[in-house]
C-alpha positions in Angstrom: 0.0 0.0 0.0 1.5 3.3 -1.0 1.7 6.2 1.3 -0.7 9.2 0.6 0.9 12.1 -1.2 0.9 15.2 1.0 -0.8 18.3 -0.2 1.6 21.1 -1.3 0.8 23.1 1.8 1.5 20.2 4.1 4.8 19.5 2.4 5.8 23.1 2.9 4.9 22.8 6.5 7.1 19.7 6.9 10.0 21.2 5.0 9.9 24.7 6.6 9.0 24.5 10.3 8.4 27.7 12.2 11.8 28.9 13.6 12.1 28.5 17.3 12.0 31.8 19.3 15.3 32.6 20.9 14.6 33.7 24.4 18.0 35.4 25.0 19.9 36.6 22.0 23.7 35.8 22.6 24.0 36.6 26.3 27.7 35.7 26.2 28.7 39.3 25.2 27.2 41.1 28.2 28.1 38.3 30.5 31.8 38.6 29.4 31.7 42.4 29.5 30.4 42.4 33.1 33.0 39.8 34.1 35.7 42.1 32.7 34.2 45.0 34.6 34.1 43.1 37.8 37.7 42.0 37.3 38.7 45.6 36.8 37.0 46.5 40.1 38.8 43.7 41.9 42.2 44.8 40.6 41.4 48.4 41.3 40.5 47.4 44.9 44.1 46.4 45.4 45.1 50.1 45.3 42.1 52.0 46.6 40.0 49.4 48.5 39.7 49.5 52.3 42.6 47.7 53.9 43.2 47.4 57.7 46.6 48.5 59.0 46.9 45.0 60.6 46.5 43.3 57.2 49.4 41.2 56.0 48.6 42.3 52.4 50.6 45.5 53.0 53.7 43.4 52.7 53.0 42.2 49.1 54.9 44.1 46.4 51.8 44.6 44.2 49.9 46.1 47.1 52.9 48.3 48.0 53.2 49.6 44.5 49.4 50.1 43.8 48.8 51.8 47.1 51.9 53.9 47.6 53.1 54.9 44.1 51.2 57.6 42.2 51.0 55.6 39.1 49.6 52.5 40.9 47.0 54.6 42.7 46.0 56.2 39.4 45.7 52.9 37.7 43.6 51.6 40.5 41.2 54.5 40.2 40.9 54.1 36.4 40.2 50.4 36.7 37.7 50.9 39.5 35.8 53.6 37.6 35.8 51.9 34.2 35.0 48.5 35.8 32.0 49.8 37.8 30.5 51.5 34.8 31.2 48.5 32.5 29.2 46.5 35.0 26.3 48.9 34.6 26.4 48.7 30.8 26.6 44.9 31.0 23.5 44.7 33.2 21.6 47.0 30.8 22.7 45.0 27.8 21.8 41.7 29.3 18.3 42.9 29.8 18.2 44.1 26.2 19.3 40.7 25.0 16.3 39.0 26.5 13.5 38.6 24.0 11.3 36.4 26.2 11.5 36.5 29.9 11.5 32.7 30.4 13.8 30.0 31.8 16.7 31.0 29.5 16.5 34.6 31.0 16.7 33.1 34.5 19.7 31.0 33.5 21.5 34.0 32.0 20.8 36.1 35.1 22.2 33.4 37.4 25.3 33.2 35.2 25.7 36.9 35.5 25.4 36.8 39.3 28.1 34.0 39.4 30.4 35.6 36.8 30.2 39.2 38.1 30.1 38.2 41.7 33.1 35.9 41.8 35.8 38.6 41.3 34.1 40.7 44.0 34.3 37.8 46.4 38.1 38.0 46.1 38.4 41.9 46.2 39.6 44.2 48.9 36.4 45.7 50.5 35.0 48.5 48.3 32.8 51.5 48.8 32.5 50.8 52.6 34.6 49.7 55.5 31.7 48.5 57.7 33.1 45.0 57.5 36.1 46.2 59.7 33.6 47.4 62.2 32.0 43.9 62.2 35.5 42.5 63.0 36.0 45.0 65.9 32.5 44.3 67.3 33.2 40.5 67.1 36.4 41.1 68.9 34.5 42.9 71.7 32.3 39.9 72.1 35.3 37.5 72.1 37.1 39.6 74.7 34.0 39.7 77.0 32.8 43.3 76.4 29.2 44.2 76.0 29.1 45.7 72.4 25.9 47.5 73.2 27.7 49.5 75.9 31.3 49.7 74.4 32.6 51.0 71.2 35.6 49.3 69.6 37.9 51.9 71.3 37.7 49.6 74.4 40.0 47.2 72.5 43.8 47.5 72.5 45.2 48.6 69.2 41.7 49.1 67.9 42.9 51.6 65.3 44.7 48.8 63.4 41.4 47.0 62.8 40.5 49.3 59.9 37.1 50.5 61.1 35.8 54.1 60.5 36.5 56.3 63.5 32.8 56.8 64.0 32.7 53.3 65.5 35.4 54.0 68.1 32.8 55.1 70.7 29.5 54.0 69.0 27.5 51.1 70.4 26.5 48.3 68.0 23.2 49.0 66.2 22.8 45.3 65.1 20.6 42.6 66.6 21.5 39.4 68.5 21.9 37.1 65.5 24.4 39.3 63.8 26.3 39.7 67.1 26.8 35.9 67.3 27.9 35.8 63.6 30.4 38.5 64.4 31.7 36.6 67.4 31.9 33.3 65.6 33.8 34.8 62.7 36.4 36.6 64.8 36.8 33.6 67.2 37.2 31.2 64.3 39.8 33.3 62.4 41.6 34.6 65.5 41.0 38.2 64.3 42.7 37.6 61.0 41.4 40.5 58.7 41.3 38.7 55.4 40.0 35.4 56.7 37.3 37.3 58.6 36.3 39.3 55.5 35.9 36.1 53.6 33.6 34.6 56.2 31.5 37.7 56.3 31.3 37.6 52.5 30.0 34.0 52.8 27.4 35.3 55.2 26.4 38.0 52.7 26.4 35.3 50.0 23.7 33.5 52.0 21.6 36.6 51.9 22.2 36.9 48.1 21.1 33.3 47.6 18.0 33.8 49.7 17.1 36.8 47.4 17.7 34.7 44.3 15.4 32.0 45.7 12.5 34.2 47.0 12.4 37.2 44.7 11.0 35.0 41.8 8.6 33.2 44.2 7.2 36.5 45.5 7.0 37.9 42.0 4.9 35.0 40.8 2.5 35.5 43.8 1.9 39.0 42.5 1.5 38.2 38.9 4.9 39.7 38.0 7.3 37.9 35.7 9.7 36.2 38.1 12.7 36.1 35.7 12.6 39.9 35.0 12.2 40.5 38.7 15.3 38.4 39.3 17.3 40.3 36.7 16.2 43.7 38.1 17.4 42.5 41.6 20.2 40.0 41.6 22.2 41.0 38.5 21.8 44.6 39.5 25.3 46.3 39.9 24.1 48.0 43.1 22.9 44.7 44.5 26.2 42.9 43.8 28.6 45.7 44.8 26.8 46.5 48.1 26.2 43.0 49.1 29.4 41.3 47.9 32.1 43.9 47.3 31.1 46.0 50.3 30.2 43.0 52.5 27.2 44.6 54.0 25.1 42.6 56.5 22.0 44.1 54.8 22.3 41.2 52.3 21.4 38.7 55.1 18.8 41.1 56.5 16.8 41.5 53.3 17.3 37.9 52.3 15.7 36.7 55.5 13.0 39.3 55.3 12.0 38.2 51.8 12.0 34.5 52.7 9.8 35.4 55.7 7.4 37.4 53.5 7.0 34.5 51.1 6.0 32.1 53.8 3.7 34.6 55.4 2.1 35.2 52.0 1.6 31.5 51.5 -0.1 31.1 55.0 2.9 29.5 56.7 2.8 32.3 59.2 4.9 31.0 62.1 7.8 30.0 59.8 7.6 33.4 58.0 7.4 35.3 61.3 10.5 33.5 62.6 12.5 34.4 59.5 11.4 38.0 59.6 12.3 38.2 63.3 15.7 36.8 62.5 16.0 39.6 59.9 15.2 42.1 62.6 17.9 40.4 64.8 20.4 41.3 62.0 19.2 44.9 61.5 16.1 46.1 63.3 14.9 48.3 60.4 12.8 45.4 59.1 10.6 45.7 62.2 8.4 47.8 59.9 7.4 44.5 58.2 5.5 43.3 61.2 2.3 45.3 60.9 1.9 44.2 57.3 2.5 40.6 58.3 -0.3 41.0 60.9 -2.6 42.2 58.2 -1.6 39.1 56.0 -2.4 36.9 58.9 -5.7 38.6 59.7 -7.0 38.0 56.1 -8.6 40.0 53.4 -12.0 40.8 54.9 -10.8 41.2 58.5 -12.5 43.8 60.7 -10.6 46.2 62.9 -11.0 43.9 66.0 -9.5 41.0 64.1 -6.7 43.2 62.7 -5.7 44.5 66.1 -5.8 40.9 67.5 -3.4 39.7 64.9 -1.2 42.8 65.1 -0.9 42.0 68.8 -0.2 38.3 68.1 2.4 39.1 65.5 4.2 41.6 67.8 4.0 39.2 70.8 5.6 36.3 68.8 8.3 38.4 67.3 9.2 40.2 70.5 9.1 36.9 72.3 11.7 35.5 70.0 13.8 38.6 70.3 13.5 38.4 74.1 14.5 34.7 74.1 17.6 35.6 72.0 18.5 38.4 74.3 18.4 36.0 77.3 20.9 33.7 75.6 23.5 36.4 74.9 22.7 38.3 78.1 22.7 41.8 76.4 19.0 42.4 76.4 17.6 44.9 73.9 20.7 47.1 73.9 20.6 47.5 70.2 17.9 50.1 70.7 20.5 52.4 72.1 22.8 51.5 69.3 20.3 52.8 66.7 21.5 56.3 67.7 25.0 55.5 66.7 26.7 58.7 65.4 27.3 59.1 61.7 26.6 61.5 58.9 23.3 63.2 59.7 22.6 64.4 56.2 23.8 64.2 52.6 23.3 66.5 49.7 21.5 64.1 47.4 18.8 63.1 49.9 15.8 65.3 49.2 15.3 66.1 53.0 19.1 66.5 53.4 19.3 68.9 50.5 16.3 70.9 51.8 18.0 71.2 55.2 21.2 72.3 53.6 19.3 75.0 51.7 17.5 76.3 54.8 20.7 76.3 56.8 22.7 78.1 54.1 20.0 80.9 53.7 19.6 81.5 57.4 23.4 81.4 58.0 23.7 84.1 55.4 21.5 86.4 57.6 23.5 85.6 60.7 21.0 83.1 62.1 21.5 79.6 63.4 20.5 77.9 60.2 21.5 74.4 61.3 19.2 74.5 64.3 16.2 75.0 61.9 17.7 72.4 59.5 17.4 69.9 62.2 13.7 70.8 62.4 13.5 70.0 58.6 15.2 66.6 59.2 12.7 65.9 62.1 9.8 66.9 59.9 11.0 64.4 57.2 11.0 61.7 59.8 7.5 62.6 61.1 6.2 62.6 57.5 7.8 59.2 57.0 6.0 57.9 60.1 2.8 59.3 58.8 3.1 57.6 55.5 3.9 54.3 57.1 0.9 54.6 59.3 -1.3 55.5 56.3 0.0 52.4 54.4 -0.8 50.2 57.5 -4.3 51.5 58.1 -5.5 52.4 54.6 -5.4 50.6 51.3 -6.5 47.5 49.4 -5.6 44.2 51.0 -4.6 42.8 47.5 -1.9 45.5 47.3 -0.5 44.8 50.8 3.0 44.0 49.6 3.1 47.2 47.6 1.9 49.1 50.6 4.7 47.6 52.6 7.1 48.6 49.8 5.9 52.2 49.8 6.1 52.4 53.6 9.7 51.2 53.5 10.5 53.6 50.7 9.1 56.5 52.7 11.5 55.6 55.6 14.5 55.6 53.1 13.6 58.6 50.9 12.5 60.9 53.7 15.6 60.4 55.8 18.2 63.1 55.6 20.9 60.5 55.0 20.5 57.9 52.2 23.2 55.3 51.6 23.4 53.2 48.4 22.6 50.0 50.3 19.4 51.6 51.6 18.3 51.8 48.0 19.1 48.1 47.6 16.7 47.3 50.4 13.9 48.7 48.1 14.8 47.2 44.7 13.7 43.6 45.5 10.4 44.8 47.0 9.6 47.0 44.0 10.7 44.3 41.6 8.4 41.7 43.1 5.4 44.0 43.2 6.0 45.3 39.7 8.4 47.8 38.0 6.7 48.8 34.7 8.7 49.0 31.5 8.2 52.7 31.2 9.4 55.6 33.3 9.6 53.3 36.4 12.4 51.1 35.0 14.1 54.2 33.4 14.1 55.7 36.9 15.8 52.6 38.2 18.4 52.9 35.4 19.2 56.5 36.5 19.3 55.6 40.1 21.6 52.7 39.6 23.9 54.8 37.5 24.0 57.7 40.0 24.7 55.5 43.0 27.5 53.7 41.1 29.1 56.9 40.2 28.8 58.2 43.8 30.2 55.0 45.3 33.1 55.0 42.8 34.1 58.5 43.7 33.3 58.7 47.4 34.8 55.7 49.2 38.5 55.5 48.2 41.3 54.5 50.6 44.0 56.7 49.1 47.3 57.3 50.8 50.1 58.0 48.3 53.2 58.5 50.5 54.9 60.8 48.1 52.1 63.4 48.4 52.7 66.2 50.9 49.0 66.9 51.4 46.9 63.8 52.0 43.7 65.7 51.9 44.6 67.1 48.5 45.6 63.7 47.2 42.3 62.2 48.3 40.3 65.1 46.8 42.2 64.7 43.5 41.6 60.9 43.5 37.9 61.4 44.1 37.6 64.0 41.4 39.4 61.7 38.9 37.2 58.8 39.7 34.0 61.0 39.4 35.1 62.4 36.1 35.8 59.0 34.6 32.5 57.6 35.9 30.4 60.6 34.8 31.9 60.6 31.3 31.1 56.9 31.0 27.6 57.5 32.2 27.1 60.3 29.7 28.3 58.0 27.0 25.7 55.4 28.1 22.9 57.9 28.2 23.6 60.1 25.1 26.1 58.4 22.8 26.1 54.6 23.1 23.9 53.3 20.2 22.7 50.4 22.2 21.9 51.9 25.6 21.0 55.6 25.0 17.4 54.7 24.0 16.9 53.0 27.4 17.2 56.4 29.1 15.4 58.6 26.6 13.0 56.6 24.4 10.0 54.3 24.7 10.9 51.5 22.3 14.3 50.2 21.0 15.0 51.3 17.5 15.6 48.7 14.8 19.4 48.4 14.4 20.7 49.3 11.0 24.1 47.6 11.7 25.3 45.1 14.2 26.5 46.8 17.4 28.1 45.0 20.4 
């Protein structure tokens, strides 16, 4: 029996199948570019990263040359600035390469996190020296001091630990869990700076992994594409530099908080509440999550009596856990006093900080005490933030509860007179899981990431060229050089780069007339 002859249309269908849709178009190029940028930053950190005086790395010839010779310092600045902005471009280009936000996009994002994060794991701490404060606080614990009552100046040779001088008399603002982590790290490494930094980086990496796991899960719960949310968060240069290169404990804080939110949102309330409480015991700022968890627990159509009941239950369980932890370490709730640790009270790019500066400058010009009134401005910003938090707690649609939490958290950050780049990183995962539209919202994120990368590159440099007569001048020149390089690179990305400029200025990507890397 002969086979039936296919119709012409059927034959054409057999011979010319529909081409498969490529989810990610050649991600290797941005992945490699980001890896090179991260390598540049790691090499640059040798010359201008934060290094403790007690570090043995000072004895290595390459460190001596890159930290004490003018040419070495200059090379370090150039590598750091170009590397940081290359990383920004690679992140933007990776997002552009994605045609369909599916499993292939997730794979490319995870490859980016691994490739871009690896050199940072091996770098000298960049953009912050808080990790050296962690070492000092851990040493306080090991030597039997109460870190809630003593600054690191209570230690012998504390100045060799590398911490900022603000920590010399400041009590610890961290919770019980992080105190134990600090104590364990310092005890296990015998106060060895580089070994301690590596262990703290592994702790931060745990927070990064928690974000990688729970950002997509939370995004799916909110009907947001989980793979795009992961790219916006985990491959973000601010996320990687602040959590890995800078070794901030905020990584563990936000990772635990996101995990807790997920379990609370899926009705595993006790597990979720324990995780959020552990987040609070790293840094207490996530205590603001508790009222929203109480609302999740109360349910969609809960009346006020039920809401107050579950607010009380949520607070009782969380505070009970914190109290139990305080009994174990014997330090109580001393971290409450630590929240007033001295530091920069304002910064020019924070809206409230800028407003206070303007008020103070105008009044000082008339011979008045401008800074006294500026403090009122800062206090007014804090009161407004509290009001917005209260509004988000008591008013709003239950289905937008996570977005309400995000807006409340954002109010605390934005209306503070001092905004650090890692404060912004607290917010990025929350906005990503509740939806960042592909319009002005994502463009705003691009500008924010670019700005804070430029500021970090130029602000936190450990420069000490021995041949310079004026260290202050040398540091100022180094910061200016780093800022100029980073700003020029950013201007190129925004106005000249044929592949990225449209991200900042146009709605849709133009059809390329020629291949561009």
